[in-house]
DOMILO-645907 format. One line per 8 residues: number of its first residue (from 0); for each residue z, y, x of C-alpha. Coordinates in nm, 2 decimals. Example, Ala and Ser with C-alpha at 12.3 -4.5 7.8 and 13.67 -1.06 7.14 Angstrom:
# DOMILO-645907
0	0.78,-0.45,1.23; 0.71,-0.11,1.37
# end
This chain:
# DOMILO-645907
0	-1.23,2.02,-1.92; -1.08,1.87,-1.60; -0.93,1.58,-1.79; -1.26,1.51,-1.97; -1.43,1.49,-1.63; -1.15,1.25,-1.52; -1.21,1.03,-1.82; -1.58,1.03,-1.76
8	-1.53,0.92,-1.40; -1.28,0.66,-1.52; -1.55,0.49,-1.73; -1.78,0.47,-1.43; -1.48,0.33,-1.23; -1.43,0.05,-1.48; -1.81,-0.04,-1.48; -1.82,-0.04,-1.10
16	-1.50,-0.24,-1.07; -1.62,-0.51,-1.31; -1.95,-0.55,-1.11; -1.76,-0.55,-0.78; -1.52,-0.82,-0.90; -1.80,-1.04,-1.01; -1.99,-1.00,-0.68; -1.67,-1.07,-0.49
24	-1.58,-1.38,-0.69; -1.90,-1.54,-0.57; -1.82,-1.50,-0.21; -1.45,-1.50,-0.14; -1.11,-1.60,-0.29; -0.96,-1.32,-0.49; -0.61,-1.21,-0.42; -0.54,-1.13,-0.79
32	-0.38,-1.47,-0.82; -0.14,-1.39,-0.53; -0.05,-1.05,-0.68; 0.03,-1.22,-1.01; 0.27,-1.47,-0.85; 0.44,-1.19,-0.65; 0.48,-0.98,-0.97; 0.65,-1.28,-1.14
40	0.88,-1.33,-0.84; 0.98,-0.97,-0.84; 1.06,-0.98,-1.22; 1.26,-1.30,-1.17; 1.46,-1.14,-0.89; 1.53,-0.84,-1.11; 1.66,-1.08,-1.38; 1.88,-1.25,-1.11
48	1.69,-1.57,-1.14; 1.68,-1.61,-0.77; 1.60,-1.97,-0.73; 1.30,-1.94,-0.97; 1.19,-1.62,-0.79; 1.20,-1.80,-0.45; 0.98,-2.08,-0.59; 0.73,-1.83,-0.70
56	0.71,-1.67,-0.35; 0.67,-2.02,-0.20; 0.39,-2.10,-0.45; 0.22,-1.77,-0.35; 0.25,-1.84,0.03; 0.12,-2.19,-0.02; -0.21,-2.06,-0.15; -0.24,-1.73,0.04
64	-0.14,-1.55,0.36; 0.14,-1.32,0.23; 0.21,-0.95,0.29; 0.49,-0.87,0.53; 0.73,-0.72,0.27; 0.68,-1.02,0.04; 0.79,-1.26,0.32; 1.10,-1.04,0.37
72	1.19,-1.05,0.00; 1.15,-1.43,0.00; 1.37,-1.46,0.32; 1.64,-1.26,0.16; 1.64,-1.50,-0.14; 1.65,-1.80,0.09; 1.94,-1.66,0.29; 2.13,-1.60,-0.04
80	2.08,-1.96,-0.13; 2.19,-2.07,0.23; 1.88,-2.28,0.25; 1.83,-2.30,0.63; 1.51,-2.50,0.62; 1.33,-2.27,0.38; 1.46,-1.97,0.57; 1.33,-2.11,0.90
88	0.99,-2.18,0.75; 0.95,-1.84,0.60; 1.06,-1.66,0.91; 0.82,-1.86,1.12; 0.53,-1.80,0.88; 0.61,-1.43,0.86; 0.62,-1.40,1.24; 0.29,-1.59,1.29
96	0.10,-1.43,1.01; 0.23,-1.07,1.00; 0.38,-0.99,1.34; 0.72,-0.89,1.47; 1.01,-0.77,1.26; 1.38,-0.70,1.31; 1.65,-0.93,1.18; 1.83,-0.61,1.08
104	1.62,-0.62,0.77; 1.85,-0.89,0.64; 2.22,-0.90,0.55; 2.40,-0.93,0.88; 2.65,-1.19,0.77; 2.38,-1.41,0.61; 2.15,-1.40,0.91; 2.44,-1.46,1.15
112	2.54,-1.77,0.94; 2.18,-1.89,0.95; 2.15,-1.86,1.33; 2.46,-2.08,1.37; 2.27,-2.37,1.20; 2.04,-2.62,1.37; 1.73,-2.45,1.22; 1.87,-2.11,1.30
120	1.91,-2.19,1.67; 1.55,-2.33,1.66; 1.44,-2.00,1.51; 1.60,-1.79,1.79; 1.45,-2.01,2.05; 1.09,-1.98,1.92; 1.06,-1.63,1.75; 0.93,-1.45,2.06
128	0.67,-1.71,2.11; 0.55,-1.67,1.75; 0.52,-1.30,1.80; 0.31,-1.36,2.11; 0.08,-1.59,1.91; 0.04,-1.32,1.65; -0.04,-1.05,1.91; -0.31,-1.28,2.06
136	-0.49,-1.29,1.72; -0.52,-0.91,1.68; -0.85,-0.73,1.72; -0.77,-0.47,1.97; -1.06,-0.25,1.86; -0.88,-0.22,1.53; -0.55,-0.17,1.70; -0.70,0.12,1.91
144	-0.86,0.28,1.61; -0.53,0.26,1.42; -0.33,0.42,1.70; -0.57,0.70,1.78; -0.64,0.80,1.42; -0.27,0.79,1.31; -0.16,0.97,1.63; -0.39,1.26,1.57
152	-0.32,1.26,1.19; 0.05,1.27,1.23; 0.05,1.52,1.53; -0.17,1.77,1.35; 0.02,1.75,1.03; 0.36,1.79,1.20; 0.22,2.09,1.39; 0.08,2.24,1.07
160	0.41,2.20,0.88; 0.63,2.33,1.15; 0.40,2.63,1.20; 0.39,2.70,0.83; 0.76,2.73,0.81; 0.78,2.98,1.09; 0.46,3.19,1.08; 0.23,3.15,0.78
168	0.41,3.39,0.55; 0.33,3.69,0.78; 0.00,3.58,0.94; -0.29,3.47,0.72; -0.52,3.44,1.02; -0.29,3.18,1.17; -0.27,2.99,0.84; -0.65,2.98,0.81
176	-0.69,2.87,1.17; -0.43,2.59,1.14; -0.57,2.48,0.80; -0.92,2.45,0.95; -0.79,2.25,1.24; -0.63,2.01,0.99; -0.95,1.98,0.79; -1.16,1.92,1.10
184	-0.92,1.66,1.23; -0.94,1.47,0.90; -1.32,1.49,0.89; -1.34,1.37,1.25; -1.11,1.08,1.18; -1.30,0.98,0.87; -1.63,0.97,1.06; -1.48,0.75,1.33
192	-1.33,0.52,1.06; -1.66,0.50,0.87; -1.85,0.41,1.19; -1.60,0.15,1.28; -1.64,-0.02,0.94; -2.01,-0.01,0.97; -2.00,-0.17,1.32; -1.70,-0.41,1.28
200	-1.60,-0.44,0.92; -1.29,-0.31,0.74; -0.99,-0.29,0.99; -0.76,-0.46,0.75; -0.50,-0.74,0.77; -0.72,-1.01,0.92; -0.83,-0.79,1.21; -0.47,-0.68,1.27
208	-0.32,-1.03,1.23; -0.14,-0.96,0.91; -0.05,-0.59,0.94; -0.16,-0.33,0.69; -0.29,-0.03,0.89; -0.43,0.32,0.86; -0.23,0.38,0.54; -0.11,0.72,0.62
216	-0.45,0.84,0.73; -0.62,0.70,0.42; -0.36,0.86,0.19; -0.43,1.20,0.35; -0.81,1.19,0.31; -0.84,0.99,-0.02; -0.85,1.28,-0.26; -0.96,1.21,-0.61
224	-0.92,1.57,-0.71; -1.20,1.67,-0.47; -1.47,1.52,-0.69; -1.36,1.75,-0.97; -1.32,2.07,-0.77; -1.63,2.29,-0.78; -1.53,2.44,-0.45; -1.52,2.11,-0.27
232	-1.81,2.03,-0.04; -2.04,1.74,-0.10; -1.89,1.58,0.22; -1.54,1.59,0.06; -1.67,1.42,-0.25; -1.86,1.16,-0.05; -1.54,1.08,0.14; -1.37,0.99,-0.19
240	-1.66,0.79,-0.33; -1.69,0.59,-0.01; -1.32,0.51,0.03; -1.28,0.44,-0.34; -1.56,0.18,-0.35; -1.44,0.03,-0.02; -1.07,0.01,-0.10; -1.13,-0.16,-0.44
248	-1.29,-0.45,-0.27; -1.03,-0.47,0.00; -0.75,-0.49,-0.26; -0.92,-0.79,-0.42; -0.98,-0.92,-0.07; -0.61,-0.90,0.01; -0.68,-0.66,0.30; -0.52,-0.35,0.13
256	-0.21,-0.35,-0.09; -0.26,-0.26,-0.46; 0.05,-0.03,-0.45; -0.10,0.16,-0.15; -0.43,0.20,-0.34; -0.25,0.32,-0.65; -0.04,0.56,-0.44; -0.35,0.70,-0.27
264	-0.51,0.76,-0.61; -0.21,0.92,-0.77; -0.11,1.12,-0.46; -0.41,1.35,-0.49; -0.34,1.41,-0.86; 0.03,1.49,-0.82; -0.04,1.86,-0.79; -0.17,1.86,-1.14
272	0.13,1.65,-1.25; -0.08,1.37,-1.39; -0.15,1.02,-1.26; -0.40,0.74,-1.32; -0.20,0.43,-1.22; 0.15,0.57,-1.30; 0.27,0.52,-0.94; 0.62,0.67,-0.95
280	0.67,1.00,-0.77; 0.98,1.15,-0.61; 1.14,1.46,-0.74; 1.46,1.66,-0.67; 1.73,1.81,-0.89; 2.06,1.95,-0.78; 1.99,1.83,-0.42; 1.94,1.47,-0.54
288	1.62,1.27,-0.49; 1.50,1.05,-0.78; 1.18,0.88,-0.91; 0.99,1.01,-1.21; 0.67,0.92,-1.39; 0.42,1.20,-1.47; 0.19,1.18,-1.78; -0.09,0.94,-1.73
296	-0.47,0.99,-1.78; -0.62,0.76,-2.05; -0.28,0.60,-2.13; -0.40,0.34,-2.37; -0.59,0.16,-2.09; -0.32,0.20,-1.83; -0.21,-0.16,-1.81; -0.57,-0.28,-1.82
304	-0.66,-0.09,-1.50; -0.33,-0.18,-1.34; -0.40,-0.55,-1.40; -0.75,-0.51,-1.25; -0.60,-0.43,-0.91; -0.31,-0.67,-0.94; -0.03,-0.44,-1.03; 0.24,-0.55,-1.28
312	0.26,-0.39,-1.62; 0.40,-0.04,-1.64; 0.68,-0.17,-1.85; 0.79,-0.42,-1.59; 0.75,-0.17,-1.30; 0.97,0.09,-1.48; 1.24,-0.18,-1.54; 1.25,-0.27,-1.17
320	1.25,0.09,-1.05; 1.48,0.22,-1.32; 1.23,0.49,-1.41; 1.13,0.61,-1.77; 0.78,0.53,-1.89; 0.52,0.80,-1.85; 0.60,1.06,-2.12; 0.26,1.02,-2.30
328	0.26,0.64,-2.28; 0.35,0.42,-2.58; 0.43,0.05,-2.53; 0.24,-0.19,-2.75
# end
């Protein structure tokens, strides 16, 4: 019954998403083209076709403002090819459009060699100034919202987890109290977030000068399973519907990453050991941590809905991650 309800909701999802995409295309440039180029670049990198992969990244950044991790992947390719000019341009664009980062992200020998070049010395001279320019472009209402919500989210969850290890086994009253505090904190943060969106718009990358924010908070309150649980309140269900419709548009808008959206969606289903977008999950065996894929809901349409939010095919993703395909999925 639960999976039938899931499938019924998924049909509504597809209809809504088609309408949303059509409305979006009339008002703003879709980021689906960007995601397609990045997916190609990642597959070319996997196939050790590094020069072709770098060209795909450059093509994407020429048309769109890139995501921070995509700039980092492109910089690594440019460093491998010892192309000082392209490395410089990518580092500059990354700093101006996405904010500060550490050079420790990159191979020490390669970044050291780069900084000995003329372009590398120019990079060292200017990088702090680029960071200051990025900071000046941030909307500090969004920065404040991000810090206050994530601070309370992480504090309460850490407190809850630590207390559960020590006391919950022998004290059900304490467990209920701490659980209620966690729920009330999530609800308070959600109301604050929703009001901010109403007053200021979505606090995405544009407001935060290139950063993707509030991800941990959204993952914790974005609960697909709540719409199926008869014990869930209408408020819990409304939270999901609101965030789901909002985040779909922000993915196409380039304000929220497709992989984060897929993770949010599948995170709330993992307790049932099923997924919707087949975002890989971590498991443990004999003390070792590894990625797995759970069975997927409506497997015949998996790649279709992945493509609708800019994700690469499940076959390509599994090749890159070295993960088996979902057990109930059959490649065409």
